Jmol script that loads the backbone (N, CA, C; Angstrom):
load data "model"
ATOM      1  N   MET A   1       0.843  -1.188   0.000  1.00  0.00           N
ATOM      2  CA  MET A   1       0.000   0.000   0.000  1.00  0.00           C
ATOM      3  C   MET A   1       0.883   1.244   0.000  1.00  0.00           C
ATOM      4  N   GLN A   2       0.628   2.141  -0.919  1.00  0.00           N
ATOM      5  CA  GLN A   2       1.416   3.346  -1.044  1.00  0.00           C
ATOM      6  C   GLN A   2       0.747   4.484  -0.281  1.00  0.00           C
ATOM      7  N   ASN A   3       1.553   5.214   0.497  1.00  0.00           N
ATOM      8  CA  ASN A   3       1.028   6.354   1.228  1.00  0.00           C
ATOM      9  C   ASN A   3       0.984   7.573   0.326  1.00  0.00           C
ATOM     10  N   ASN A   4      -0.095   8.343   0.425  1.00  0.00           N
ATOM     11  CA  ASN A   4      -0.174   9.612  -0.270  1.00  0.00           C
ATOM     12  C   ASN A   4       0.530  10.664   0.563  1.00  0.00           C
ATOM     13  N   ARG A   5       1.145  11.596  -0.139  1.00  0.00           N
ATOM     14  CA  ARG A   5       1.872  12.648   0.558  1.00  0.00           C
ATOM     15  C   ARG A   5       1.321  14.015   0.180  1.00  0.00           C
ATOM     16  N   THR A   6       1.513  14.946   1.096  1.00  0.00           N
ATOM     17  CA  THR A   6       1.089  16.322   0.891  1.00  0.00           C
ATOM     18  C   THR A   6       2.203  17.247   1.338  1.00  0.00           C
ATOM     19  N   LEU A   7       2.378  18.338   0.597  1.00  0.00           N
ATOM     20  CA  LEU A   7       3.276  19.407   1.010  1.00  0.00           C
ATOM     21  C   LEU A   7       2.379  20.562   1.416  1.00  0.00           C
ATOM     22  N   ILE A   8       2.453  20.945   2.676  1.00  0.00           N
ATOM     23  CA  ILE A   8       1.654  22.052   3.175  1.00  0.00           C
ATOM     24  C   ILE A   8       2.600  23.214   3.435  1.00  0.00           C
ATOM     25  N   ILE A   9       2.287  24.350   2.838  1.00  0.00           N
ATOM     26  CA  ILE A   9       3.108  25.544   3.011  1.00  0.00           C
ATOM     27  C   ILE A   9       2.330  26.489   3.921  1.00  0.00           C
ATOM     28  N   VAL A  10       2.953  26.837   5.043  1.00  0.00           N
ATOM     29  CA  VAL A  10       2.305  27.686   6.038  1.00  0.00           C
ATOM     30  C   VAL A  10       3.126  28.950   6.248  1.00  0.00           C
ATOM     31  N   ASN A  11       2.493  29.939   6.869  1.00  0.00           N
ATOM     32  CA  ASN A  11       3.203  31.157   7.224  1.00  0.00           C
ATOM     33  C   ASN A  11       4.331  30.832   8.202  1.00  0.00           C
ATOM     34  N   ASN A  12       5.362  31.626   8.192  1.00  0.00           N
ATOM     35  CA  ASN A  12       6.437  31.476   9.178  1.00  0.00           C
ATOM     36  C   ASN A  12       6.265  32.587  10.206  1.00  0.00           C
ATOM     37  N   PRO A  13       5.890  32.220  11.427  1.00  0.00           N
ATOM     38  CA  PRO A  13       5.656  33.243  12.452  1.00  0.00           C
ATOM     39  C   PRO A  13       6.940  33.731  13.126  1.00  0.00           C
ATOM     40  N   GLY A  14       8.082  33.556  12.467  1.00  0.00           N
ATOM     41  CA  GLY A  14       9.339  34.026  13.042  1.00  0.00           C
ATOM     42  C   GLY A  14      10.312  32.920  13.415  1.00  0.00           C
ATOM     43  N   LEU A  15      10.052  31.702  12.954  1.00  0.00           N
ATOM     44  CA  LEU A  15      10.956  30.599  13.243  1.00  0.00           C
ATOM     45  C   LEU A  15      12.170  30.645  12.320  1.00  0.00           C
ATOM     46  N   THR A  16      13.248  30.019  12.759  1.00  0.00           N
ATOM     47  CA  THR A  16      14.464  29.913  11.966  1.00  0.00           C
ATOM     48  C   THR A  16      14.748  28.439  11.718  1.00  0.00           C
ATOM     49  N   PRO A  17      15.698  28.141  10.825  1.00  0.00           N
ATOM     50  CA  PRO A  17      16.043  26.726  10.623  1.00  0.00           C
ATOM     51  C   PRO A  17      16.460  26.016  11.917  1.00  0.00           C
ATOM     52  N   ALA A  18      16.920  26.756  12.901  1.00  0.00           N
ATOM     53  CA  ALA A  18      17.284  26.150  14.191  1.00  0.00           C
ATOM     54  C   ALA A  18      16.069  25.555  14.908  1.00  0.00           C
ATOM     55  N   HIS A  19      14.870  25.989  14.565  1.00  0.00           N
ATOM     56  CA  HIS A  19      13.633  25.480  15.177  1.00  0.00           C
ATOM     57  C   HIS A  19      13.089  24.239  14.477  1.00  0.00           C
ATOM     58  N   ARG A  20      13.740  23.814  13.401  1.00  0.00           N
ATOM     59  CA  ARG A  20      13.220  22.740  12.563  1.00  0.00           C
ATOM     60  C   ARG A  20      12.906  21.467  13.353  1.00  0.00           C
ATOM     61  N   GLN A  21      13.865  20.976  14.103  1.00  0.00           N
ATOM     62  CA  GLN A  21      13.676  19.709  14.821  1.00  0.00           C
ATOM     63  C   GLN A  21      12.588  19.824  15.877  1.00  0.00           C
ATOM     64  N   GLU A  22      12.569  20.947  16.584  1.00  0.00           N
ATOM     65  CA  GLU A  22      11.533  21.171  17.603  1.00  0.00           C
ATOM     66  C   GLU A  22      10.138  21.193  16.971  1.00  0.00           C
ATOM     67  N   LEU A  23      10.009  21.870  15.835  1.00  0.00           N
ATOM     68  CA  LEU A  23       8.723  21.930  15.155  1.00  0.00           C
ATOM     69  C   LEU A  23       8.313  20.557  14.635  1.00  0.00           C
ATOM     70  N   MET A  24       9.275  19.829  14.091  1.00  0.00           N
ATOM     71  CA  MET A  24       8.971  18.484  13.599  1.00  0.00           C
ATOM     72  C   MET A  24       8.473  17.603  14.745  1.00  0.00           C
ATOM     73  N   SER A  25       9.125  17.654  15.881  1.00  0.00           N
ATOM     74  CA  SER A  25       8.706  16.865  17.051  1.00  0.00           C
ATOM     75  C   SER A  25       7.317  17.283  17.519  1.00  0.00           C
ATOM     76  N   ARG A  26       7.061  18.581  17.509  1.00  0.00           N
ATOM     77  CA  ARG A  26       5.753  19.092  17.942  1.00  0.00           C
ATOM     78  C   ARG A  26       4.640  18.586  17.034  1.00  0.00           C
ATOM     79  N   LEU A  27       4.867  18.634  15.717  1.00  0.00           N
ATOM     80  CA  LEU A  27       3.850  18.149  14.776  1.00  0.00           C
ATOM     81  C   LEU A  27       3.647  16.644  14.895  1.00  0.00           C
ATOM     82  N   ARG A  28       4.726  15.916  15.094  1.00  0.00           N
ATOM     83  CA  ARG A  28       4.603  14.459  15.263  1.00  0.00           C
ATOM     84  C   ARG A  28       3.874  14.112  16.554  1.00  0.00           C
ATOM     85  N   SER A  29       4.062  14.934  17.593  1.00  0.00           N
ATOM     86  CA  SER A  29       3.422  14.642  18.885  1.00  0.00           C
ATOM     87  C   SER A  29       1.909  14.785  18.822  1.00  0.00           C
ATOM     88  N   ILE A  30       1.389  15.514  17.814  1.00  0.00           N
ATOM     89  CA  ILE A  30      -0.067  15.628  17.679  1.00  0.00           C
ATOM     90  C   ILE A  30      -0.608  14.661  16.624  1.00  0.00           C
ATOM     91  N   GLY A  31       0.231  13.694  16.242  1.00  0.00           N
ATOM     92  CA  GLY A  31      -0.239  12.614  15.388  1.00  0.00           C
ATOM     93  C   GLY A  31      -0.007  12.775  13.902  1.00  0.00           C
ATOM     94  N   LEU A  32       0.749  13.790  13.498  1.00  0.00           N
ATOM     95  CA  LEU A  32       1.026  13.956  12.077  1.00  0.00           C
ATOM     96  C   LEU A  32       2.230  13.114  11.675  1.00  0.00           C
ATOM     97  N   LYS A  33       2.163  12.531  10.501  1.00  0.00           N
ATOM     98  CA  LYS A  33       3.247  11.690   9.992  1.00  0.00           C
ATOM     99  C   LYS A  33       4.167  12.555   9.130  1.00  0.00           C
ATOM    100  N   VAL A  34       4.983  13.378   9.800  1.00  0.00           N
ATOM    101  CA  VAL A  34       5.858  14.337   9.134  1.00  0.00           C
ATOM    102  C   VAL A  34       7.085  13.627   8.585  1.00  0.00           C
ATOM    103  N   ILE A  35       7.373  13.894   7.311  1.00  0.00           N
ATOM    104  CA  ILE A  35       8.561  13.346   6.665  1.00  0.00           C
ATOM    105  C   ILE A  35       9.720  14.322   6.814  1.00  0.00           C
ATOM    106  N   ASN A  36       9.453  15.599   6.550  1.00  0.00           N
ATOM    107  CA  ASN A  36      10.501  16.597   6.628  1.00  0.00           C
ATOM    108  C   ASN A  36       9.866  17.976   6.752  1.00  0.00           C
ATOM    109  N   ILE A  37      10.663  18.913   7.247  1.00  0.00           N
ATOM    110  CA  ILE A  37      10.247  20.311   7.366  1.00  0.00           C
ATOM    111  C   ILE A  37      11.398  21.172   6.879  1.00  0.00           C
ATOM    112  N   ARG A  38      11.055  22.207   6.110  1.00  0.00           N
ATOM    113  CA  ARG A  38      12.047  23.190   5.680  1.00  0.00           C
ATOM    114  C   ARG A  38      11.546  24.559   6.104  1.00  0.00           C
ATOM    115  N   VAL A  39      12.386  25.277   6.843  1.00  0.00           N
ATOM    116  CA  VAL A  39      12.022  26.594   7.348  1.00  0.00           C
ATOM    117  C   VAL A  39      12.663  27.643   6.450  1.00  0.00           C
ATOM    118  N   ALA A  40      11.837  28.414   5.763  1.00  0.00           N
ATOM    119  CA  ALA A  40      12.307  29.508   4.913  1.00  0.00           C
ATOM    120  C   ALA A  40      12.007  30.834   5.616  1.00  0.00           C
ATOM    121  N   SER A  41      12.398  31.921   4.992  1.00  0.00           N
ATOM    122  CA  SER A  41      12.228  33.238   5.607  1.00  0.00           C
ATOM    123  C   SER A  41      10.775  33.562   5.931  1.00  0.00           C
ATOM    124  N   ASN A  42       9.874  33.371   4.958  1.00  0.00           N
ATOM    125  CA  ASN A  42       8.484  33.772   5.198  1.00  0.00           C
ATOM    126  C   ASN A  42       7.485  32.626   5.124  1.00  0.00           C
ATOM    127  N   HIS A  43       7.977  31.410   4.986  1.00  0.00           N
ATOM    128  CA  HIS A  43       7.073  30.258   5.002  1.00  0.00           C
ATOM    129  C   HIS A  43       7.801  29.023   5.522  1.00  0.00           C
ATOM    130  N   ILE A  44       7.020  28.001   5.813  1.00  0.00           N
ATOM    131  CA  ILE A  44       7.550  26.708   6.257  1.00  0.00           C
ATOM    132  C   ILE A  44       6.915  25.646   5.373  1.00  0.00           C
ATOM    133  N   GLU A  45       7.743  24.741   4.853  1.00  0.00           N
ATOM    134  CA  GLU A  45       7.254  23.622   4.053  1.00  0.00           C
ATOM    135  C   GLU A  45       7.158  22.398   4.955  1.00  0.00           C
ATOM    136  N   ILE A  46       5.970  21.827   5.032  1.00  0.00           N
ATOM    137  CA  ILE A  46       5.754  20.623   5.839  1.00  0.00           C
ATOM    138  C   ILE A  46       5.404  19.493   4.885  1.00  0.00           C
ATOM    139  N   ASP A  47       6.303  18.532   4.769  1.00  0.00           N
ATOM    140  CA  ASP A  47       6.142  17.368   3.889  1.00  0.00           C
ATOM    141  C   ASP A  47       5.667  16.224   4.772  1.00  0.00           C
ATOM    142  N   LEU A  48       4.459  15.712   4.506  1.00  0.00           N
ATOM    143  CA  LEU A  48       3.918  14.669   5.377  1.00  0.00           C
ATOM    144  C   LEU A  48       3.031  13.699   4.631  1.00  0.00           C
ATOM    145  N   TYR A  49       2.826  12.561   5.279  1.00  0.00           N
ATOM    146  CA  TYR A  49       1.867  11.590   4.761  1.00  0.00           C
ATOM    147  C   TYR A  49       0.477  12.084   5.121  1.00  0.00           C
ATOM    148  N   ASN A  50      -0.445  11.895   4.197  1.00  0.00           N
ATOM    149  CA  ASN A  50      -1.824  12.371   4.385  1.00  0.00           C
ATOM    150  C   ASN A  50      -2.506  11.660   5.541  1.00  0.00           C
ATOM    151  N   ASN A  51      -3.351  12.415   6.202  1.00  0.00           N
ATOM    152  CA  ASN A  51      -4.392  11.829   7.035  1.00  0.00           C
ATOM    153  C   ASN A  51      -5.568  12.794   6.994  1.00  0.00           C
ATOM    154  N   ASP A  52      -6.702  12.356   7.431  1.00  0.00           N
ATOM    155  CA  ASP A  52      -7.935  13.110   7.201  1.00  0.00           C
ATOM    156  C   ASP A  52      -7.993  14.482   7.872  1.00  0.00           C
ATOM    157  N   ILE A  53      -7.273  14.672   8.969  1.00  0.00           N
ATOM    158  CA  ILE A  53      -7.419  15.941   9.697  1.00  0.00           C
ATOM    159  C   ILE A  53      -6.109  16.713   9.774  1.00  0.00           C
ATOM    160  N   THR A  54      -5.272  16.544   8.784  1.00  0.00           N
ATOM    161  CA  THR A  54      -3.979  17.211   8.760  1.00  0.00           C
ATOM    162  C   THR A  54      -4.100  18.725   8.855  1.00  0.00           C
ATOM    163  N   THR A  55      -4.864  19.341   7.972  1.00  0.00           N
ATOM    164  CA  THR A  55      -4.918  20.801   7.950  1.00  0.00           C
ATOM    165  C   THR A  55      -5.515  21.372   9.233  1.00  0.00           C
ATOM    166  N   GLU A  56      -6.501  20.705   9.776  1.00  0.00           N
ATOM    167  CA  GLU A  56      -7.108  21.189  11.012  1.00  0.00           C
ATOM    168  C   GLU A  56      -6.099  21.175  12.159  1.00  0.00           C
ATOM    169  N   LYS A  57      -5.297  20.144  12.235  1.00  0.00           N
ATOM    170  CA  LYS A  57      -4.287  20.061  13.291  1.00  0.00           C
ATOM    171  C   LYS A  57      -3.243  21.161  13.145  1.00  0.00           C
ATOM    172  N   ILE A  58      -2.830  21.414  11.923  1.00  0.00           N
ATOM    173  CA  ILE A  58      -1.823  22.447  11.680  1.00  0.00           C
ATOM    174  C   ILE A  58      -2.398  23.830  11.991  1.00  0.00           C
ATOM    175  N   GLN A  59      -3.625  24.085  11.578  1.00  0.00           N
ATOM    176  CA  GLN A  59      -4.260  25.369  11.882  1.00  0.00           C
ATOM    177  C   GLN A  59      -4.468  25.541  13.381  1.00  0.00           C
ATOM    178  N   ALA A  60      -4.748  24.457  14.095  1.00  0.00           N
ATOM    179  CA  ALA A  60      -4.944  24.529  15.538  1.00  0.00           C
ATOM    180  C   ALA A  60      -3.665  24.978  16.256  1.00  0.00           C
ATOM    181  N   LEU A  61      -2.515  24.780  15.625  1.00  0.00           N
ATOM    182  CA  LEU A  61      -1.255  25.231  16.216  1.00  0.00           C
ATOM    183  C   LEU A  61      -0.987  26.707  15.921  1.00  0.00           C
ATOM    184  N   GLY A  62      -1.892  27.356  15.198  1.00  0.00           N
ATOM    185  CA  GLY A  62      -1.759  28.773  14.925  1.00  0.00           C
ATOM    186  C   GLY A  62      -1.136  29.125  13.589  1.00  0.00           C
ATOM    187  N   PHE A  63      -0.871  28.130  12.761  1.00  0.00           N
ATOM    188  CA  PHE A  63      -0.290  28.402  11.448  1.00  0.00           C
ATOM    189  C   PHE A  63      -1.388  28.758  10.452  1.00  0.00           C
ATOM    190  N   ILE A  64      -1.069  29.682   9.577  1.00  0.00           N
ATOM    191  CA  ILE A  64      -1.969  30.026   8.481  1.00  0.00           C
ATOM    192  C   ILE A  64      -1.482  29.269   7.257  1.00  0.00           C
ATOM    193  N   ILE A  65      -2.340  28.434   6.708  1.00  0.00           N
ATOM    194  CA  ILE A  65      -1.957  27.625   5.547  1.00  0.00           C
ATOM    195  C   ILE A  65      -2.043  28.489   4.299  1.00  0.00           C
ATOM    196  N   LYS A  66      -0.910  28.584   3.591  1.00  0.00           N
ATOM    197  CA  LYS A  66      -0.849  29.357   2.355  1.00  0.00           C
ATOM    198  C   LYS A  66      -1.205  28.502   1.149  1.00  0.00           C
ATOM    199  N   GLU A  67      -0.786  27.246   1.171  1.00  0.00           N
ATOM    200  CA  GLU A  67      -0.977  26.390   0.001  1.00  0.00           C
ATOM    201  C   GLU A  67      -0.859  24.932   0.424  1.00  0.00           C
ATOM    202  N   THR A  68      -1.618  24.074  -0.233  1.00  0.00           N
ATOM    203  CA  THR A  68      -1.539  22.636  -0.028  1.00  0.00           C
ATOM    204  C   THR A  68      -1.302  21.998  -1.392  1.00  0.00           C
ATOM    205  N   ILE A  69      -0.248  21.196  -1.482  1.00  0.00           N
ATOM    206  CA  ILE A  69       0.114  20.561  -2.744  1.00  0.00           C
ATOM    207  C   ILE A  69       0.091  19.060  -2.551  1.00  0.00           C
ATOM    208  N   ASN A  70      -0.747  18.370  -3.310  1.00  0.00           N
ATOM    209  CA  ASN A  70      -0.754  16.917  -3.263  1.00  0.00           C
ATOM    210  C   ASN A  70       0.432  16.400  -4.053  1.00  0.00           C
ATOM    211  N   ILE A  71       1.167  15.499  -3.462  1.00  0.00           N
ATOM    212  CA  ILE A  71       2.351  14.930  -4.095  1.00  0.00           C
ATOM    213  C   ILE A  71       1.984  13.543  -4.575  1.00  0.00           C
ATOM    214  N   ASN A  72       2.153  13.306  -5.872  1.00  0.00           N
ATOM    215  CA  ASN A  72       1.924  11.961  -6.366  1.00  0.00           C
ATOM    216  C   ASN A  72       3.227  11.421  -6.921  1.00  0.00           C
ATOM    217  N   GLU A  73       3.279  10.150  -7.064  1.00  0.00           N
ATOM    218  CA  GLU A  73       4.507   9.495  -7.500  1.00  0.00           C
ATOM    219  C   GLU A  73       4.721   9.549  -8.998  1.00  0.00           C
ATOM    220  N   GLU A  74       3.689   9.851  -9.776  1.00  0.00           N
ATOM    221  CA  GLU A  74       3.846   9.911 -11.219  1.00  0.00           C
ATOM    222  C   GLU A  74       4.491  11.229 -11.600  1.00  0.00           C
ATOM    223  N   ASN A  75       5.556  11.147 -12.362  1.00  0.00           N
ATOM    224  CA  ASN A  75       6.289  12.334 -12.761  1.00  0.00           C
ATOM    225  C   ASN A  75       5.961  12.714 -14.191  1.00  0.00           C
ATOM    226  N   GLU A  76       5.471  13.912 -14.371  1.00  0.00           N
ATOM    227  CA  GLU A  76       5.222  14.382 -15.727  1.00  0.00           C
ATOM    228  C   GLU A  76       6.562  14.697 -16.387  1.00  0.00           C
ATOM    229  N   GLU A  77       6.621  14.545 -17.681  1.00  0.00           N
ATOM    230  CA  GLU A  77       7.842  14.840 -18.425  1.00  0.00           C
ATOM    231  C   GLU A  77       7.999  16.349 -18.563  1.00  0.00           C
ATOM    232  N   LEU A  78       9.182  16.866 -18.217  1.00  0.00           N
ATOM    233  CA  LEU A  78       9.451  18.283 -18.330  1.00  0.00           C
ATOM    234  C   LEU A  78      10.609  18.520 -19.279  1.00  0.00           C
ATOM    235  N   ASN A  79      10.520  19.583 -20.036  1.00  0.00           N
ATOM    236  CA  ASN A  79      11.621  20.044 -20.857  1.00  0.00           C
ATOM    237  C   ASN A  79      12.743  20.472 -19.914  1.00  0.00           C
ATOM    238  N   GLU A  80      13.984  20.045 -20.196  1.00  0.00           N
ATOM    239  CA  GLU A  80      15.104  20.319 -19.300  1.00  0.00           C
ATOM    240  C   GLU A  80      15.329  21.815 -19.098  1.00  0.00           C
ATOM    241  N   GLU A  81      15.262  22.589 -20.143  1.00  0.00           N
ATOM    242  CA  GLU A  81      15.476  24.039 -20.015  1.00  0.00           C
ATOM    243  C   GLU A  81      14.403  24.669 -19.130  1.00  0.00           C
ATOM    244  N   TYR A  82      13.153  24.285 -19.346  1.00  0.00           N
ATOM    245  CA  TYR A  82      12.060  24.795 -18.522  1.00  0.00           C
ATOM    246  C   TYR A  82      12.258  24.377 -17.059  1.00  0.00           C
ATOM    247  N   ALA A  83      12.640  23.126 -16.855  1.00  0.00           N
ATOM    248  CA  ALA A  83      12.812  22.613 -15.499  1.00  0.00           C
ATOM    249  C   ALA A  83      13.896  23.388 -14.754  1.00  0.00           C
ATOM    250  N   ILE A  84      14.976  23.708 -15.423  1.00  0.00           N
ATOM    251  CA  ILE A  84      16.057  24.456 -14.772  1.00  0.00           C
ATOM    252  C   ILE A  84      15.585  25.872 -14.433  1.00  0.00           C
ATOM    253  N   ARG A  85      14.884  26.527 -15.347  1.00  0.00           N
ATOM    254  CA  ARG A  85      14.349  27.871 -15.046  1.00  0.00           C
ATOM    255  C   ARG A  85      13.377  27.808 -13.870  1.00  0.00           C
ATOM    256  N   LYS A  86      12.521  26.790 -13.861  1.00  0.00           N
ATOM    257  CA  LYS A  86      11.550  26.634 -12.775  1.00  0.00           C
ATOM    258  C   LYS A  86      12.262  26.362 -11.451  1.00  0.00           C
ATOM    259  N   TYR A  87      13.320  25.555 -11.505  1.00  0.00           N
ATOM    260  CA  TYR A  87      14.123  25.269 -10.304  1.00  0.00           C
ATOM    261  C   TYR A  87      14.656  26.573  -9.712  1.00  0.00           C
ATOM    262  N   VAL A  88      15.263  27.411 -10.553  1.00  0.00           N
ATOM    263  CA  VAL A  88      15.840  28.677 -10.079  1.00  0.00           C
ATOM    264  C   VAL A  88      14.753  29.547  -9.452  1.00  0.00           C
ATOM    265  N   GLU A  89      13.608  29.634 -10.110  1.00  0.00           N
ATOM    266  CA  GLU A  89      12.487  30.421  -9.585  1.00  0.00           C
ATOM    267  C   GLU A  89      12.058  29.909  -8.212  1.00  0.00           C
ATOM    268  N   LEU A  90      11.840  28.614  -8.112  1.00  0.00           N
ATOM    269  CA  LEU A  90      11.402  28.027  -6.843  1.00  0.00           C
ATOM    270  C   LEU A  90      12.474  28.147  -5.764  1.00  0.00           C
ATOM    271  N   PHE A  91      13.724  27.905  -6.128  1.00  0.00           N
ATOM    272  CA  PHE A  91      14.811  27.999  -5.165  1.00  0.00           C
ATOM    273  C   PHE A  91      14.906  29.419  -4.614  1.00  0.00           C
ATOM    274  N   ASN A  92      14.808  30.409  -5.475  1.00  0.00           N
ATOM    275  CA  ASN A  92      14.887  31.803  -5.034  1.00  0.00           C
ATOM    276  C   ASN A  92      13.709  32.199  -4.153  1.00  0.00           C
ATOM    277  N   GLU A  93      12.589  31.509  -4.299  1.00  0.00           N
ATOM    278  CA  GLU A  93      11.432  31.731  -3.429  1.00  0.00           C
ATOM    279  C   GLU A  93      11.524  30.897  -2.153  1.00  0.00           C
ATOM    280  N   GLU A  94      12.643  30.184  -1.989  1.00  0.00           N
ATOM    281  CA  GLU A  94      12.885  29.288  -0.852  1.00  0.00           C
ATOM    282  C   GLU A  94      11.850  28.164  -0.783  1.00  0.00           C
ATOM    283  N   ARG A  95      11.383  27.722  -1.944  1.00  0.00           N
ATOM    284  CA  ARG A  95      10.462  26.586  -2.031  1.00  0.00           C
ATOM    285  C   ARG A  95      11.302  25.382  -2.443  1.00  0.00           C
ATOM    286  N   PHE A  96      12.115  24.946  -1.481  1.00  0.00           N
ATOM    287  CA  PHE A  96      13.177  23.988  -1.752  1.00  0.00           C
ATOM    288  C   PHE A  96      12.673  22.608  -2.149  1.00  0.00           C
ATOM    289  N   TRP A  97      11.606  22.157  -1.510  1.00  0.00           N
ATOM    290  CA  TRP A  97      11.107  20.822  -1.862  1.00  0.00           C
ATOM    291  C   TRP A  97      10.661  20.801  -3.313  1.00  0.00           C
ATOM    292  N   GLU A  98       9.907  21.804  -3.718  1.00  0.00           N
ATOM    293  CA  GLU A  98       9.414  21.852  -5.088  1.00  0.00           C
ATOM    294  C   GLU A  98      10.559  22.006  -6.088  1.00  0.00           C
ATOM    295  N   ALA A  99      11.570  22.808  -5.728  1.00  0.00           N
ATOM    296  CA  ALA A  99      12.740  22.971  -6.601  1.00  0.00           C
ATOM    297  C   ALA A  99      13.424  21.624  -6.807  1.00  0.00           C
ATOM    298  N   HIS A 100      13.609  20.897  -5.724  1.00  0.00           N
ATOM    299  CA  HIS A 100      14.210  19.568  -5.779  1.00  0.00           C
ATOM    300  C   HIS A 100      13.409  18.651  -6.695  1.00  0.00           C
ATOM    301  N   GLU A 101      12.088  18.652  -6.520  1.00  0.00           N
ATOM    302  CA  GLU A 101      11.226  17.755  -7.291  1.00  0.00           C
ATOM    303  C   GLU A 101      11.256  18.048  -8.783  1.00  0.00           C
ATOM    304  N   VAL A 102      11.234  19.320  -9.170  1.00  0.00           N
ATOM    305  CA  VAL A 102      11.164  19.655 -10.590  1.00  0.00           C
ATOM    306  C   VAL A 102      12.424  19.188 -11.328  1.00  0.00           C
ATOM    307  N   LEU A 103      13.572  19.245 -10.664  1.00  0.00           N
ATOM    308  CA  LEU A 103      14.797  18.774 -11.321  1.00  0.00           C
ATOM    309  C   LEU A 103      14.969  17.268 -11.221  1.00  0.00           C
ATOM    310  N   GLU A 104      14.423  16.670 -10.195  1.00  0.00           N
ATOM    311  CA  GLU A 104      14.563  15.217 -10.060  1.00  0.00           C
ATOM    312  C   GLU A 104      13.924  14.499 -11.243  1.00  0.00           C
ATOM    313  N   LYS A 105      12.852  15.061 -11.751  1.00  0.00           N
ATOM    314  CA  LYS A 105      12.179  14.464 -12.906  1.00  0.00           C
ATOM    315  C   LYS A 105      13.110  14.431 -14.113  1.00  0.00           C
ATOM    316  N   VAL A 106      13.891  15.495 -14.297  1.00  0.00           N
ATOM    317  CA  VAL A 106      14.845  15.559 -15.408  1.00  0.00           C
ATOM    318  C   VAL A 106      16.016  14.625 -15.131  1.00  0.00           C
ATOM    319  N   TRP A 107      16.532  14.635 -13.914  1.00  0.00           N
ATOM    320  CA  TRP A 107      17.697  13.826 -13.566  1.00  0.00           C
ATOM    321  C   TRP A 107      17.420  12.328 -13.749  1.00  0.00           C
ATOM    322  N   ARG A 108      16.215  11.909 -13.451  1.00  0.00           N
ATOM    323  CA  ARG A 108      15.880  10.487 -13.623  1.00  0.00           C
ATOM    324  C   ARG A 108      16.027  10.047 -15.075  1.00  0.00           C
ATOM    325  N   ARG A 109      15.876  10.991 -15.992  1.00  0.00           N
ATOM    326  CA  ARG A 109      16.044  10.670 -17.422  1.00  0.00           C
ATOM    327  C   ARG A 109      17.501  10.723 -17.861  1.00  0.00           C
ATOM    328  N   ASN A 110      18.255  11.763 -17.422  1.00  0.00           N
ATOM    329  CA  ASN A 110      19.593  11.947 -17.995  1.00  0.00           C
ATOM    330  C   ASN A 110      20.756  11.662 -17.048  1.00  0.00           C
ATOM    331  N   LYS A 111      20.515  11.529 -15.756  1.00  0.00           N
ATOM    332  CA  LYS A 111      21.544  11.220 -14.747  1.00  0.00           C
ATOM    333  C   LYS A 111      22.719  12.201 -14.779  1.00  0.00           C
ATOM    334  N   ASP A 112      22.476  13.447 -15.169  1.00  0.00           N
ATOM    335  CA  ASP A 112      23.503  14.483 -15.226  1.00  0.00           C
ATOM    336  C   ASP A 112      23.959  14.841 -13.807  1.00  0.00           C
ATOM    337  N   GLU A 113      25.269  14.810 -13.564  1.00  0.00           N
ATOM    338  CA  GLU A 113      25.807  15.073 -12.227  1.00  0.00           C
ATOM    339  C   GLU A 113      25.618  16.528 -11.801  1.00  0.00           C
ATOM    340  N   GLY A 114      25.612  17.476 -12.741  1.00  0.00           N
ATOM    341  CA  GLY A 114      25.355  18.874 -12.399  1.00  0.00           C
ATOM    342  C   GLY A 114      23.946  19.062 -11.874  1.00  0.00           C
ATOM    343  N   ILE A 115      22.997  18.419 -12.525  1.00  0.00           N
ATOM    344  CA  ILE A 115      21.607  18.486 -12.061  1.00  0.00           C
ATOM    345  C   ILE A 115      21.478  17.795 -10.713  1.00  0.00           C
ATOM    346  N   ARG A 116      22.181  16.700 -10.550  1.00  0.00           N
ATOM    347  CA  ARG A 116      22.151  15.993  -9.260  1.00  0.00           C
ATOM    348  C   ARG A 116      22.651  16.910  -8.139  1.00  0.00           C
ATOM    349  N   GLY A 117      23.704  17.689  -8.423  1.00  0.00           N
ATOM    350  CA  GLY A 117      24.223  18.620  -7.433  1.00  0.00           C
ATOM    351  C   GLY A 117      23.205  19.678  -7.035  1.00  0.00           C
ATOM    352  N   LEU A 118      22.458  20.183  -8.012  1.00  0.00           N
ATOM    353  CA  LEU A 118      21.420  21.169  -7.718  1.00  0.00           C
ATOM    354  C   LEU A 118      20.301  20.558  -6.877  1.00  0.00           C
ATOM    355  N   ILE A 119      19.984  19.299  -7.169  1.00  0.00           N
ATOM    356  CA  ILE A 119      18.959  18.595  -6.374  1.00  0.00           C
ATOM    357  C   ILE A 119      19.420  18.465  -4.922  1.00  0.00           C
ATOM    358  N   ILE A 120      20.656  18.086  -4.737  1.00  0.00           N
ATOM    359  CA  ILE A 120      21.203  17.933  -3.380  1.00  0.00           C
ATOM    360  C   ILE A 120      21.225  19.279  -2.664  1.00  0.00           C
ATOM    361  N   LEU A 121      21.571  20.346  -3.389  1.00  0.00           N
ATOM    362  CA  LEU A 121      21.569  21.695  -2.793  1.00  0.00           C
ATOM    363  C   LEU A 121      20.175  22.051  -2.280  1.00  0.00           C
ATOM    364  N   ALA A 122      19.158  21.821  -3.091  1.00  0.00           N
ATOM    365  CA  ALA A 122      17.791  22.141  -2.664  1.00  0.00           C
ATOM    366  C   ALA A 122      17.359  21.261  -1.485  1.00  0.00           C
ATOM    367  N   ALA A 123      17.710  19.986  -1.547  1.00  0.00           N
ATOM    368  CA  ALA A 123      17.320  19.069  -0.466  1.00  0.00           C
ATOM    369  C   ALA A 123      17.994  19.434   0.858  1.00  0.00           C
ATOM    370  N   ALA A 124      19.193  19.982   0.767  1.00  0.00           N
ATOM    371  CA  ALA A 124      19.945  20.333   1.977  1.00  0.00           C
ATOM    372  C   ALA A 124      19.547  21.684   2.543  1.00  0.00           C
ATOM    373  N   SER A 125      18.805  22.457   1.781  1.00  0.00           N
ATOM    374  CA  SER A 125      18.452  23.826   2.213  1.00  0.00           C
ATOM    375  C   SER A 125      17.292  23.825   3.172  1.00  0.00           C
TER     376      SER A 125
END
end "model"
wireframe off; spacefill off
backbone 0.3
color backbone group
């Protein structure tokens, strides 16, 4: 059985990357199946496995949800040039998970080490 995943982007009420582990523990303690969290300047990306009351739990903690993105395992084919431009746009917006994903689709086809490096950069951010 495959788990569905969601990326929830919420407002950042002043947290820094140093708060990442504490926030992850807090979300897990209320029953969310958090995979990863990325803290950006004005938003936080919460990557988690779906459950029926995810958004309500996150809102109950005082976060304002900006966007919810359903993550599926099927990768649409992207033009490499477009994917790189989109990566730069997303990376500059500190939307690191999405930046990583858009290039991973290209890398799976061509295995280019430069693209792999950009993917690792986004994943580490």
